[in-house]
C-alpha angles and dihedrals in degrees: 000000000000091000091054090049090051091049091050091049089050091052089050090052091050090048092049091048090050091051089049091050090051089050092049091048091052090048091049090050089053091047091050089059093054120093120241117196115235091216092067092047091048092050093052096041094045091050090050091049093047091048091050094051093046097046102032106033123013112032125060125231119255090220101062102003094238135120115229093259091050092048091050092048091052092047091050092050089052090051090053097038115126098144094268131099118268127204109258089228088059091050091048091052091049091049090056087071086070104025117063096210140086126290094244094063091047092049092049091049091049092051090051091053091048094050090059087067098220115091105024130059103214134205125186132015107335095167129255125270089198098057099024092238113158125239121259119263114293091248091063101048131066138204146181135180116279120239088248092056092048090050100044112021108049137060116140091195092064097035123108113217138206135182118271120246093272096040094239099108143024122245131183120265087209129352114241096245113180097196137061090264096160092059093043095052101028122212139230129188143151118214133170106300091342139076139178133206115178113174121223118256134204117278096221095042091052091054091047090049091050090051091049090050092050089051091052095249128133120255141183127204129192130183126274122197130210089223090061115209128139123292138190111210096176092118098033090123092202090294093295128136112289095035124120134200121199114209126188136188116247105249124180135176112252092182138327092289102033135065122191126207110205101168130030132211121265114267092029134091132207089255095053091042094053091045091054091049092051091047092052089048091052089052091050095243091123135014121229134162099207143326128232121197109204095162117148122135088346132032118262118164116168116205111196115204127209119243119286094021117129113238091207093053090045091055091052090046090053089054093046102044108024141050089269083102122037135171121225122198110205122209115187106206123154140162118258122169090352091303131104112245131185113221135155123253090252090059090046091054092048091049092048092048092049089048090050091052090049092049091048088051091051091049092049092048091049090047091049092049091050092048092049091048089049090049091047095053093040089054091048091047091051092049091046095052101031093053093038093234089157087078091065091071097055094094097039115110101186132057092236089053090054091051093048093047093053091044091052092046093052098049098085092054106042103078092105094052118111097225141019122277116255132200088253090058091052091045090055090051091056089055094061110117123240089235091061092047092050093050096040112141113202094199093052090047091053091048091049092050091047089051089053090050090053091050091048090052091050093049091048089050090052090051091048090050098035097152092052089048090052091049090052089048091056091045089053091052090051093048094045102041105015097088111110093012097099119138113289101181115074114227113225140149111243126220115224114258114218106220094211091058096053102033111120119238106266099158141042125235121219132183137202100201099188098046093038102237129137129179149111096268097059093094094153092058133071116310113230109176146312112271146167123258090240096053127112123227127217117210131192121193134201092248091062095260123141133185141165120220139168119261113262137159092267129356131172110225103164135288128280100036116193101179137020125178143147108276119233115199118229091010107158094166098068109081124190118212107207137184123178144165114237107230125317096301104021130107125271122251139191131205144160122222145150130223112227103160137006141163110262116250092008119132114236122192111213091186123064093277096255118141115256096029114155135194111237100182135006137175133168112214117193094200102033096267117176118206132194117244134188119232118209121190130201114255100253128154118315097346107130103169101070100161136038142142129255125197114210088206088077090067126079120232107251139162122302092244097063117109093227136218119314115252099180142319091226127089114276116220097194145340113217130189111244110172142349121255136204131254112289095193121109116253108276118243111225128195131193117222107204091193094066096020092233140121118242143172094215097092093255117145128344121356110236095186143262114310129202122196092272097044121106143196124246114220124185125178133201089245089068100259125138133182141161113219139168111263113254122180089221094058122129123211132212118250091238095054110140103169127045117161144123109292119240107191095210097047110098124228116226125202143173116204141168116240107218095199098051094028091225135122118242136192123210141171121198147154128234101260101186120032122213088030124102113224133184113228099186127064117280095234112128091237095049111115136184111233102184139344126199130191099188119111095241110020126179124205132194118219118207113194125213092230111082090213091065116081123223114272132207121220121204102201093199092057096035098058141001124237109276138169121300091245094053115114095224131217122312112254103192144324093223123097114264122218100188140355116204130184114233128198109298123240116261118271130178106227116212111256118247117236110259113255117250092187123129123247120233111255118205109216125158100171125087109246113214091183112054124207090235121036110215111216117239127247096263090073084073089225128113121262116266091026124176105278124229122240091258092051091047091053090048092051091046089054091049090050090051092050091047091049092050091050091049091051091049090049091049091050090049090052089053091052091049091049091051091049090049092051092048092050092047 
């Protein structure tokens, strides 16, 4: 009866289910007829897809610094780890149990981890980050976890786990990494509407920064690249959005015709670098003869230059027009709590350090708990065996009776225990073997328990001083794994390279003076100069007009051109000597000026703007030279002095807009060149900025001295090379430069060096015999080495010998050896081994005084002066222009100068007041 009832109930259930199915079907039919907007579906699906790509593929986690594929690779390698190498193909296959993607993406990700040389110990051809060569197939290469990874990355006791995508295995949510791994390796990824670019940092510097943070001190970290190179981190912006890092290849001059690239910028390869150089050469931006790529374990690219091409200019051109300089824009984006966050690298390091401290605390707490449990059971075991409690269970017939008997037997001895006894504790006691009981040694048991108590005390001390423990942990990492991880990228501040100044001449400039055309396509007309297609041209015309325009194939600039040249912005050294007649009936004037800045394609009138003005005489002088010219007048009326000489050196260099000094109001027949002059510019002060390794005239760095046109720089390197060269603001200097100063031809250079061939020390004094030529003044043996070099007149050196029995000795270079040729070997100093050579204070020497300069300083003046400091008398005085002035005239001129100076000071003061008012209003 009950069975029938059950069957009937079952039929009712089936019937009810059928009715429900019919109802659902009807509902679904109704739903199928409704309209769903695609926009809503697209919005939801796109958001799901974007979230998946951001969280599961492209962006690393802030906790362990790994992307999901990287984390799964590391976990798989730990699963397979037995101390031996595994085929990468095997590791990739094992990783596919956790990572739901193809084997190619896993293999590529694994190669990228391996090439960072931190977590994976590699064997085989893993590719080359310098050349861009790919790794061999995964079946040919092998890998295992590095000792660093085993030490820092894994700990199953502090790892949180989740189920894999198919639910068959467990994988870590985040690996318990006790190190700022994300900053050490860097990361790059492009997601949907989001990207990240975290640059790699130096292993040792990260540890030092973590220690500073734990000590409460400030720190600053900047990237370091495995490819080396030189980098400017001035605008790094802590790795946040908007920052920029400039990275350059390390280029040095092998000889006058060869440059060598030893390190390349991050994100480039030797292949891409060479391609960019060849491309720039094809476009005419730079000039090279050929390139040799000798890269193997280290980068070596030889750039051979054609004759008459400056190596210094070529280096700047390589930086300006090729991938020898690149800009990197960092973007620090990571995943925290399943959300993308933008934080700086300093915050990342703080977070990682705090996480490391927390993980160390967890490990210590787990260790303490294990030690206390071990102490607890060891104490129970000792009580159980020492008091023979195991005999109390001989007559017990039930398991519960055994438990109760042991529990009762232990009670008198457990007062010193740190926790109550549980059934599990008693169960473990029953599992002790008879063999262990029979061989139990009470003294050894006591010693073992005391050892546990010491370990417990140590762990508790570490927990009480957790920060100090963490600092020691980081110090241990640095000591154990820091060897060979020193900084590879040199930190330097770059000077900006103006492309127009370093562009190689890839075009030819022509001019048609009468018709007024200039350009690169006028090949039938007059050739002017070789130029670059990004240069500007300055043009002067007979009517006094001037303009600056960009080079093009053909440009009309005005008829009757008298001068065409490449324009150099802010050039205060080029001085233009200028004579003109003001209008058809006006007087004639003369002036000297330079052109430092103009508006491109704007017409400038260098005369007074009157119609009919005409240029009588014009010269462009690249170093401020002032010539003497002869003025010839037309024989008109009562004019008797028809010819005299004028020296442009008597005029100051002013702005181009001044009217100039009056020559005469009469008609000039001709102006003829008579004799060359010398530079009238003041000696130029030059500084050396060690930060950027460049010369400058902006008072940055160390003052090298005042330089005339003929003065030169003395450069001496540690490799034993010396040269005297003209200072050029575009010059590059070797990394081993030890002397940089103004060269005095008669001041000897003193040196002590070790001759590698003869294994003797020599002393020599010499002069630079041929300027502009680099010469080696030590022997060319590979073991030859320069000990010291001195450029004082009377230097003294102290010799410290390796043998303790030998006393220190002083060497007076002046008495020891006479000045000889630069190629001379010198006099032997000693046959004994030398420990140190130190320069002492030189003997006094009265240096001959240089003649004071009478040269004229460049005066910047952009306003037309109607009243001139010196009034030039007119022709009717029957005396030559620029005559010797009388005492009365000198006094008058001095008064005028004083008044003019006072007015200028008042005007300057008024400008300051106006500027202050402007700033206040703003």
